[in-house]
C-alpha positions as YAML, in Angstrom:
chain: A
units: angstrom
residues:
- id: 1
  name: UNK
  ca: [75.78, 109.62, 93.25]
- id: 2
  name: UNK
  ca: [79.46, 109.64, 94.01]
- id: 3
  name: UNK
  ca: [81.45, 110.85, 97.18]
- id: 4
  name: UNK
  ca: [85.06, 110.57, 97.55]
- id: 5
  name: UNK
  ca: [86.14, 107.74, 99.83]
- id: 6
  name: UNK
  ca: [82.39, 106.69, 99.72]
- id: 7
  name: UNK
  ca: [80.70, 103.57, 98.32]
- id: 8
  name: UNK
  ca: [78.88, 104.33, 95.21]
- id: 9
  name: UNK
  ca: [75.22, 102.76, 96.16]
- id: 10
  name: UNK
  ca: [73.23, 101.68, 92.87]
- id: 11
  name: UNK
  ca: [70.51, 99.50, 94.63]
- id: 12
  name: UNK
  ca: [68.59, 99.38, 98.14]
- id: 13
  name: UNK
  ca: [67.46, 96.13, 99.70]
- id: 14
  name: UNK
  ca: [64.16, 96.61, 100.86]
- id: 15
  name: UNK
  ca: [63.02, 94.34, 103.53]
- id: 16
  name: UNK
  ca: [59.21, 94.55, 102.85]
- id: 17
  name: UNK
  ca: [56.42, 94.33, 105.45]
- id: 18
  name: UNK
  ca: [57.29, 91.03, 106.58]
- id: 19
  name: UNK
  ca: [59.97, 87.88, 105.62]
- id: 20
  name: UNK
  ca: [57.29, 85.29, 105.83]
- id: 21
  name: UNK
  ca: [55.79, 84.01, 102.92]
- id: 22
  name: UNK
  ca: [52.48, 83.43, 103.98]
- id: 23
  name: UNK
  ca: [51.92, 86.18, 105.40]
- id: 24
  name: UNK
  ca: [52.80, 88.22, 102.11]
- id: 25
  name: UNK
  ca: [50.30, 86.14, 100.34]
- id: 26
  name: UNK
  ca: [47.50, 86.99, 102.52]
- id: 27
  name: UNK
  ca: [48.56, 90.63, 102.55]
- id: 28
  name: UNK
  ca: [48.80, 90.02, 98.94]
- id: 29
  name: UNK
  ca: [45.07, 89.33, 98.66]
- id: 30
  name: UNK
  ca: [43.88, 91.39, 101.12]
- id: 31
  name: UNK
  ca: [45.76, 94.57, 99.25]
- id: 32
  name: UNK
  ca: [44.65, 93.34, 95.52]
- id: 33
  name: UNK
  ca: [40.74, 93.04, 96.85]
- id: 34
  name: UNK
  ca: [40.89, 95.93, 98.57]
- id: 35
  name: UNK
  ca: [41.87, 98.36, 95.34]
- id: 36
  name: UNK
  ca: [39.82, 96.06, 93.41]
- id: 37
  name: UNK
  ca: [36.92, 97.63, 95.28]
- id: 38
  name: UNK
  ca: [38.10, 101.56, 96.01]
- id: 39
  name: UNK
  ca: [40.33, 102.14, 92.94]
- id: 40
  name: UNK
  ca: [37.38, 101.93, 90.74]
- id: 41
  name: UNK
  ca: [35.18, 104.01, 93.57]
- id: 42
  name: UNK
  ca: [37.59, 106.83, 92.84]
- id: 43
  name: UNK
  ca: [37.84, 106.71, 89.00]
- id: 44
  name: UNK
  ca: [33.77, 106.35, 89.27]
- id: 45
  name: UNK
  ca: [33.39, 109.69, 91.32]
- id: 46
  name: UNK
  ca: [35.58, 111.30, 88.37]
- id: 47
  name: UNK
  ca: [33.38, 110.65, 85.96]
- id: 48
  name: UNK
  ca: [30.36, 111.12, 87.09]
- id: 49
  name: UNK
  ca: [31.04, 114.55, 88.56]
- id: 50
  name: UNK
  ca: [32.51, 115.24, 84.67]
- id: 51
  name: UNK
  ca: [29.00, 113.59, 83.41]
- id: 52
  name: UNK
  ca: [26.39, 115.45, 85.29]
- id: 53
  name: UNK
  ca: [26.15, 118.88, 84.88]
- id: 54
  name: UNK
  ca: [24.67, 119.12, 88.09]
- id: 55
  name: UNK
  ca: [27.51, 118.68, 89.87]
- id: 56
  name: UNK
  ca: [29.18, 121.92, 88.77]
- id: 57
  name: UNK
  ca: [29.65, 123.49, 91.55]
- id: 58
  name: UNK
  ca: [33.46, 124.13, 93.07]
- id: 59
  name: UNK
  ca: [32.91, 121.53, 95.68]
- id: 60
  name: UNK
  ca: [32.77, 118.56, 93.44]
- id: 61
  name: UNK
  ca: [35.72, 120.20, 91.54]
- id: 62
  name: UNK
  ca: [37.61, 119.99, 93.94]
- id: 63
  name: UNK
  ca: [36.29, 116.28, 95.48]
- id: 64
  name: UNK
  ca: [37.43, 114.67, 91.52]
- id: 65
  name: UNK
  ca: [40.84, 116.39, 91.84]
- id: 66
  name: UNK
  ca: [41.09, 114.96, 95.32]
- id: 67
  name: UNK
  ca: [39.86, 111.70, 94.11]
- id: 68
  name: UNK
  ca: [42.36, 111.84, 90.40]
- id: 69
  name: UNK
  ca: [45.33, 112.77, 93.37]
- id: 70
  name: UNK
  ca: [44.55, 109.82, 95.35]
- id: 71
  name: UNK
  ca: [44.80, 107.91, 92.30]
- id: 72
  name: UNK
  ca: [47.86, 109.25, 91.66]
- id: 73
  name: UNK
  ca: [49.89, 108.93, 95.28]
- id: 74
  name: UNK
  ca: [48.59, 105.81, 95.42]
- id: 75
  name: UNK
  ca: [50.43, 104.67, 92.08]
- id: 76
  name: UNK
  ca: [53.66, 105.51, 93.46]
- id: 77
  name: UNK
  ca: [54.88, 102.89, 96.40]
- id: 78
  name: UNK
  ca: [51.75, 99.80, 96.51]
- id: 79
  name: UNK
  ca: [52.31, 98.70, 93.08]
- id: 80
  name: UNK
  ca: [56.28, 98.09, 94.44]
- id: 81
  name: UNK
  ca: [55.25, 96.32, 97.47]
- id: 82
  name: UNK
  ca: [52.81, 94.17, 95.20]
- id: 83
  name: UNK
  ca: [55.60, 92.94, 93.02]
- id: 84
  name: UNK
  ca: [57.58, 92.63, 96.03]
- id: 85
  name: UNK
  ca: [55.54, 89.99, 97.22]
- id: 86
  name: UNK
  ca: [55.93, 87.91, 94.83]
- id: 87
  name: UNK
  ca: [59.88, 87.99, 94.89]
- id: 88
  name: UNK
  ca: [62.29, 86.60, 97.55]
- id: 89
  name: UNK
  ca: [64.92, 89.18, 97.10]
- id: 90
  name: UNK
  ca: [63.62, 93.35, 97.24]
- id: 91
  name: UNK
  ca: [65.63, 95.50, 95.30]
- id: 92
  name: UNK
  ca: [65.05, 99.11, 93.98]
- id: 93
  name: UNK
  ca: [67.60, 100.97, 91.93]
- id: 94
  name: UNK
  ca: [69.02, 104.22, 93.36]
- id: 95
  name: UNK
  ca: [67.02, 106.34, 90.71]
- id: 96
  name: UNK
  ca: [63.79, 104.78, 91.38]
- id: 97
  name: UNK
  ca: [64.37, 105.29, 95.18]
- id: 98
  name: UNK
  ca: [65.01, 108.58, 94.49]
- id: 99
  name: UNK
  ca: [61.80, 109.00, 92.08]
- id: 100
  name: UNK
  ca: [59.63, 107.28, 94.49]
- id: 101
  name: UNK
  ca: [60.65, 109.71, 97.44]
- id: 102
  name: UNK
  ca: [59.73, 112.71, 95.11]
- id: 103
  name: UNK
  ca: [56.48, 111.68, 94.10]
- id: 104
  name: UNK
  ca: [55.60, 110.22, 97.23]
- id: 105
  name: UNK
  ca: [56.05, 114.05, 98.91]
- id: 106
  name: UNK
  ca: [55.06, 115.94, 95.62]
- id: 107
  name: UNK
  ca: [51.59, 114.49, 95.65]
- id: 108
  name: UNK
  ca: [50.88, 114.07, 99.31]
- id: 109
  name: UNK
  ca: [51.92, 117.55, 99.68]
- id: 110
  name: UNK
  ca: [49.85, 118.43, 96.93]
- id: 111
  name: UNK
  ca: [46.82, 116.74, 98.72]
- id: 112
  name: UNK
  ca: [47.69, 118.65, 101.58]
- id: 113
  name: UNK
  ca: [47.04, 121.80, 100.18]
- id: 114
  name: UNK
  ca: [43.98, 120.62, 98.11]
- id: 115
  name: UNK
  ca: [42.55, 119.76, 101.30]
- id: 116
  name: UNK
  ca: [43.42, 123.97, 102.62]
- id: 117
  name: UNK
  ca: [41.52, 125.05, 99.52]
- id: 118
  name: UNK
  ca: [38.44, 122.90, 99.89]
- id: 119
  name: UNK
  ca: [38.47, 124.29, 103.70]
- id: 120
  name: UNK
  ca: [38.70, 127.72, 101.80]
- id: 121
  name: UNK
  ca: [35.97, 126.91, 99.37]
- id: 122
  name: UNK
  ca: [33.64, 125.75, 102.41]
- id: 123
  name: UNK
  ca: [34.41, 128.83, 104.79]
- id: 124
  name: UNK
  ca: [33.35, 131.12, 101.64]
- id: 125
  name: UNK
  ca: [30.03, 128.86, 101.27]
- id: 126
  name: UNK
  ca: [29.07, 129.41, 104.22]
- id: 127
  name: UNK
  ca: [30.55, 132.62, 105.74]
- id: 128
  name: UNK
  ca: [30.23, 135.04, 102.40]
- id: 129
  name: UNK
  ca: [27.16, 133.26, 100.63]
- id: 130
  name: UNK
  ca: [26.46, 136.11, 98.35]
- id: 131
  name: UNK
  ca: [29.99, 136.57, 97.36]
- id: 132
  name: UNK
  ca: [30.56, 132.82, 96.48]
- id: 133
  name: UNK
  ca: [29.82, 132.62, 92.82]
- id: 134
  name: UNK
  ca: [32.42, 135.76, 92.82]
- id: 135
  name: UNK
  ca: [35.07, 134.79, 95.30]
- id: 136
  name: UNK
  ca: [35.03, 131.23, 93.89]
- id: 137
  name: UNK
  ca: [34.65, 130.58, 90.27]
- id: 138
  name: UNK
  ca: [36.07, 128.33, 87.94]
- id: 139
  name: UNK
  ca: [38.92, 130.46, 87.02]
- id: 140
  name: UNK
  ca: [39.83, 130.54, 90.68]
- id: 141
  name: UNK
  ca: [39.01, 127.24, 91.33]
- id: 142
  name: UNK
  ca: [41.93, 126.15, 88.43]
- id: 143
  name: UNK
  ca: [44.33, 128.85, 89.67]
- id: 144
  name: UNK
  ca: [43.57, 127.32, 93.39]
- id: 145
  name: UNK
  ca: [44.13, 123.71, 91.97]
- id: 146
  name: UNK
  ca: [46.90, 124.43, 89.77]
- id: 147
  name: UNK
  ca: [48.93, 126.26, 92.86]
- id: 148
  name: UNK
  ca: [48.05, 123.40, 95.20]
- id: 149
  name: UNK
  ca: [50.03, 121.57, 92.64]
- id: 150
  name: UNK
  ca: [53.04, 123.79, 92.44]
- id: 151
  name: UNK
  ca: [53.31, 124.01, 96.50]
- id: 152
  name: UNK
  ca: [53.33, 119.97, 96.06]
- id: 153
  name: UNK
  ca: [56.29, 120.13, 93.55]
- id: 154
  name: UNK
  ca: [58.31, 122.45, 95.62]
- id: 155
  name: UNK
  ca: [57.41, 120.33, 98.64]
- id: 156
  name: UNK
  ca: [58.75, 117.41, 97.04]
- id: 157
  name: UNK
  ca: [61.55, 118.99, 95.27]
- id: 158
  name: UNK
  ca: [63.19, 120.18, 98.40]
- id: 159
  name: UNK
  ca: [63.12, 117.08, 99.97]
- id: 160
  name: UNK
  ca: [64.45, 114.90, 97.10]
- id: 161
  name: UNK
  ca: [67.28, 117.87, 96.91]
- id: 162
  name: UNK
  ca: [68.39, 117.25, 100.56]
- id: 163
  name: UNK
  ca: [68.10, 113.33, 100.02]
- id: 164
  name: UNK
  ca: [70.09, 113.15, 96.90]
- id: 165
  name: UNK
  ca: [73.21, 114.90, 98.40]
- id: 166
  name: UNK
  ca: [73.02, 112.66, 101.44]
- id: 167
  name: UNK
  ca: [76.64, 110.61, 101.68]
- id: 168
  name: UNK
  ca: [75.50, 107.08, 101.17]
- id: 169
  name: UNK
  ca: [78.41, 104.59, 101.99]
- id: 170
  name: UNK
  ca: [76.66, 101.30, 102.87]
- id: 171
  name: UNK
  ca: [74.78, 99.31, 103.83]
- id: 172
  name: UNK
  ca: [71.99, 99.62, 101.94]
- id: 173
  name: UNK
  ca: [69.26, 98.00, 103.12]
- id: 174
  name: UNK
  ca: [66.01, 99.67, 104.21]
- id: 175
  name: UNK
  ca: [64.13, 98.62, 106.60]
- id: 176
  name: UNK
  ca: [60.74, 99.25, 105.39]
- id: 177
  name: UNK
  ca: [58.71, 98.61, 102.15]
- id: 178
  name: UNK
  ca: [59.17, 102.16, 100.03]
- id: 179
  name: UNK
  ca: [62.13, 104.70, 99.79]
- id: 180
  name: UNK
  ca: [61.55, 107.74, 102.20]
- id: 181
  name: UNK
  ca: [63.77, 110.43, 104.11]
- id: 182
  name: UNK
  ca: [64.11, 108.68, 107.16]
- id: 183
  name: UNK
  ca: [65.16, 105.33, 105.79]
- id: 184
  name: UNK
  ca: [67.82, 107.44, 103.76]
- id: 185
  name: UNK
  ca: [69.18, 109.33, 106.53]
- id: 186
  name: UNK
  ca: [69.91, 106.54, 108.80]
- id: 187
  name: UNK
  ca: [72.29, 105.12, 106.11]
- id: 188
  name: UNK
  ca: [73.90, 108.37, 105.66]
- id: 189
  name: UNK
  ca: [77.89, 108.17, 106.48]
- id: 190
  name: UNK
  ca: [77.87, 112.01, 107.60]
- id: 191
  name: UNK
  ca: [76.75, 114.08, 110.42]
- id: 192
  name: UNK
  ca: [72.68, 114.86, 109.34]
- id: 193
  name: UNK
  ca: [71.51, 116.95, 112.21]
- id: 194
  name: UNK
  ca: [71.02, 119.94, 109.37]
- id: 195
  name: UNK
  ca: [69.47, 118.33, 106.97]
- id: 196
  name: UNK
  ca: [67.29, 116.30, 109.21]
- id: 197
  name: UNK
  ca: [66.30, 120.04, 110.62]
- id: 198
  name: UNK
  ca: [65.32, 121.38, 107.41]
- id: 199
  name: UNK
  ca: [63.59, 117.95, 106.63]
- id: 200
  name: UNK
  ca: [61.35, 118.16, 109.72]
- id: 201
  name: UNK
  ca: [60.80, 121.69, 109.06]
- id: 202
  name: UNK
  ca: [59.44, 121.21, 105.61]
- id: 203
  name: UNK
  ca: [57.73, 118.00, 106.59]
- id: 204
  name: UNK
  ca: [56.91, 117.73, 110.44]
- id: 205
  name: UNK
  ca: [56.29, 121.54, 110.60]
- id: 206
  name: UNK
  ca: [54.31, 122.18, 107.46]
- id: 207
  name: UNK
  ca: [51.50, 119.05, 108.24]
- id: 208
  name: UNK
  ca: [51.26, 120.20, 111.70]
- id: 209
  name: UNK
  ca: [50.45, 123.61, 110.76]
- id: 210
  name: UNK
  ca: [48.26, 122.34, 107.89]
- id: 211
  name: UNK
  ca: [46.35, 120.14, 110.47]
- id: 212
  name: UNK
  ca: [46.33, 122.42, 112.95]
- id: 213
  name: UNK
  ca: [44.82, 125.33, 110.47]
- id: 214
  name: UNK
  ca: [42.29, 122.76, 109.02]
- id: 215
  name: UNK
  ca: [40.70, 121.81, 112.64]
- id: 216
  name: UNK
  ca: [40.56, 125.32, 113.75]
- id: 217
  name: UNK
  ca: [38.93, 126.71, 110.31]
- id: 218
  name: UNK
  ca: [36.12, 123.64, 110.41]
- id: 219
  name: UNK
  ca: [35.37, 124.39, 114.15]
- id: 220
  name: UNK
  ca: [34.71, 127.63, 113.79]
- id: 221
  name: UNK
  ca: [32.48, 126.77, 110.25]
- id: 222
  name: UNK
  ca: [31.08, 123.90, 112.44]
- id: 223
  name: UNK
  ca: [29.92, 126.56, 115.64]
- id: 224
  name: UNK
  ca: [28.94, 129.63, 113.18]
- id: 225
  name: UNK
  ca: [26.29, 126.94, 111.42]
- id: 226
  name: UNK
  ca: [25.44, 125.49, 114.98]
- id: 227
  name: UNK
  ca: [24.42, 129.24, 116.01]
- id: 228
  name: UNK
  ca: [22.63, 129.73, 112.97]
- id: 229
  name: UNK
  ca: [20.58, 127.51, 112.46]
- id: 230
  name: UNK
  ca: [20.98, 123.58, 113.18]
- id: 231
  name: UNK
  ca: [18.15, 121.78, 111.00]
- id: 232
  name: UNK
  ca: [18.60, 124.35, 107.72]
- id: 233
  name: UNK
  ca: [22.46, 123.67, 107.69]
- id: 234
  name: UNK
  ca: [22.65, 119.90, 108.36]
- id: 235
  name: UNK
  ca: [23.49, 119.13, 104.65]
- id: 236
  name: UNK
  ca: [26.26, 121.81, 105.03]
- id: 237
  name: UNK
  ca: [27.36, 120.48, 108.33]
- id: 238
  name: UNK
  ca: [27.47, 117.09, 107.17]
- id: 239
  name: UNK
  ca: [29.82, 117.80, 104.31]
- id: 240
  name: UNK
  ca: [32.04, 119.84, 106.92]
- id: 241
  name: UNK
  ca: [32.21, 116.88, 109.22]
- id: 242
  name: UNK
  ca: [33.16, 114.86, 106.16]
- id: 243
  name: UNK
  ca: [36.03, 117.13, 105.62]
- id: 244
  name: UNK
  ca: [37.36, 116.43, 109.05]
- id: 245
  name: UNK
  ca: [37.28, 112.89, 108.89]
- id: 246
  name: UNK
  ca: [39.52, 113.07, 105.91]
- id: 247
  name: UNK
  ca: [42.04, 115.53, 107.40]
- id: 248
  name: UNK
  ca: [42.16, 113.29, 110.22]
- id: 249
  name: UNK
  ca: [42.64, 110.19, 107.86]
- id: 250
  name: UNK
  ca: [45.43, 112.03, 106.33]
- id: 251
  name: UNK
  ca: [46.92, 114.13, 108.63]
- id: 252
  name: UNK
  ca: [47.09, 111.68, 111.68]
- id: 253
  name: UNK
  ca: [49.52, 109.18, 110.13]
- id: 254
  name: UNK
  ca: [51.60, 111.89, 108.43]
- id: 255
  name: UNK
  ca: [52.36, 113.50, 111.67]
- id: 256
  name: UNK
  ca: [53.25, 110.33, 113.56]
- id: 257
  name: UNK
  ca: [55.69, 109.57, 111.24]
- id: 258
  name: UNK
  ca: [57.24, 112.68, 110.58]
- id: 259
  name: UNK
  ca: [56.17, 114.89, 113.57]
- id: 260
  name: UNK
  ca: [58.84, 113.37, 115.45]
- id: 261
  name: UNK
  ca: [62.47, 114.27, 114.64]
- id: 262
  name: UNK
  ca: [65.76, 112.39, 115.28]
- id: 263
  name: UNK
  ca: [63.72, 109.47, 116.81]
- id: 264
  name: UNK
  ca: [62.63, 106.29, 115.49]
- id: 265
  name: UNK
  ca: [58.62, 105.70, 114.86]
- id: 266
  name: UNK
  ca: [57.43, 102.55, 116.43]
- id: 267
  name: UNK
  ca: [55.42, 100.65, 114.34]
- id: 268
  name: UNK
  ca: [56.54, 102.54, 111.48]
- id: 269
  name: UNK
  ca: [55.70, 100.05, 108.80]
- id: 270
  name: UNK
  ca: [52.23, 99.64, 109.89]
- id: 271
  name: UNK
  ca: [51.27, 103.36, 110.04]
- id: 272
  name: UNK
  ca: [53.03, 103.71, 106.68]
- id: 273
  name: UNK
  ca: [50.52, 101.09, 105.12]
- id: 274
  name: UNK
  ca: [48.00, 103.00, 106.19]
- id: 275
  name: UNK
  ca: [49.30, 106.62, 105.46]
- id: 276
  name: UNK
  ca: [50.13, 105.38, 101.63]
- id: 277
  name: UNK
  ca: [48.06, 102.48, 100.48]
- id: 278
  name: UNK
  ca: [44.97, 102.30, 102.81]
- id: 279
  name: UNK
  ca: [43.49, 105.65, 103.49]
- id: 280
  name: UNK
  ca: [44.57, 107.61, 100.47]
- id: 281
  name: UNK
  ca: [42.00, 105.74, 98.40]
- id: 282
  name: UNK
  ca: [39.15, 106.19, 101.25]
- id: 283
  name: UNK
  ca: [39.19, 109.81, 101.26]
- id: 284
  name: UNK
  ca: [37.24, 110.70, 98.09]
- id: 285
  name: UNK
  ca: [34.95, 107.85, 99.16]
- id: 286
  name: UNK
  ca: [34.40, 109.03, 102.40]
- id: 287
  name: UNK
  ca: [32.89, 112.57, 100.81]
- id: 288
  name: UNK
  ca: [30.92, 110.05, 98.80]
- id: 289
  name: UNK
  ca: [29.00, 108.33, 101.47]
- id: 290
  name: UNK
  ca: [28.18, 111.26, 102.89]
- id: 291
  name: UNK
  ca: [26.82, 113.22, 99.89]
- id: 292
  name: UNK
  ca: [23.45, 111.86, 98.90]
- id: 293
  name: UNK
  ca: [23.43, 114.53, 95.36]
- id: 294
  name: UNK
  ca: [26.90, 112.55, 94.12]
- id: 295
  name: UNK
  ca: [25.56, 109.05, 95.22]
- id: 296
  name: UNK
  ca: [22.35, 109.71, 93.13]
- id: 297
  name: UNK
  ca: [24.42, 110.86, 90.26]
- id: 298
  name: UNK
  ca: [26.67, 107.90, 90.81]
- id: 299
  name: UNK
  ca: [23.90, 105.10, 90.04]
- id: 300
  name: UNK
  ca: [22.24, 107.17, 87.63]
- id: 301
  name: UNK
  ca: [25.45, 106.80, 85.53]
- id: 302
  name: UNK
  ca: [25.98, 103.20, 86.28]
- id: 303
  name: UNK
  ca: [22.19, 102.49, 85.86]
- id: 304
  name: UNK
  ca: [22.22, 104.49, 82.38]
- id: 305
  name: UNK
  ca: [25.49, 102.52, 80.99]
- id: 306
  name: UNK
  ca: [24.56, 99.15, 82.51]
- id: 307
  name: UNK
  ca: [20.94, 99.12, 80.75]
- id: 308
  name: UNK
  ca: [23.15, 100.55, 77.37]
- id: 309
  name: UNK
  ca: [25.21, 97.72, 77.37]
- id: 310
  name: UNK
  ca: [21.86, 94.87, 77.73]
- id: 311
  name: UNK
  ca: [20.28, 96.85, 74.96]
- id: 312
  name: UNK
  ca: [23.10, 96.56, 72.47]
...
């Protein structure tokens, strides 16, 4: 990106989570351990839904897509962060920085919109059960999932377009472990009020609206279930509670990071770690741990192929 009288920035220096080498090695160990446990779990969820025909309902179709989105989302910033633990000088090229920023918000936005689709699925299942198979059939599900990816792409490309036109004239130091819009705005050598306002509208307002709508919808659904038959609807209510937990897990840190415009965010790095590294991989697991059907199917799948290997 070149501007008259501006220095051409070709790379950024990342300060990372910490400069202490011992602390970096400890963090590396725990992050790798976390990934070795949780990442295969998300892959197993996708394989289980694909393998077991009894899990053919839209809810499990959306769950498998959520697990896939989480895997993609956690492939944007963590690999670079883990590699930087071994490097004394942590750098990222300008093009890689822009790509990281785009995919982070593209996939994050798609996941937020997918949560809204899952809320719609639960609404139809609870409030219009007789029309459920017509309103949420496989064709509709594919269209809805495609729409979430499309909306996420639009969300990401807007932030990318705003970021790539920022005039950067040094310094090129980012006080974080990945590239994001907040850090780039701080480096811009021009009045960024309009850009920050547009970024806030596209990021902060959108995530707050998603969170509010999701919370209201699930609260209404739980109240409806409770007034109908508390015991008969325990299973459905448990699913809704799982959805609410994921909504808080995903939207909480996002609102904290992007919902406060034009000001520094305390403990930004810590919240960013949970938002980009830890929480995404736990989303699908939260659903799974509270769902007996998919847990039983997962054990059947594991047992079948474990036994098959032993016989061979």
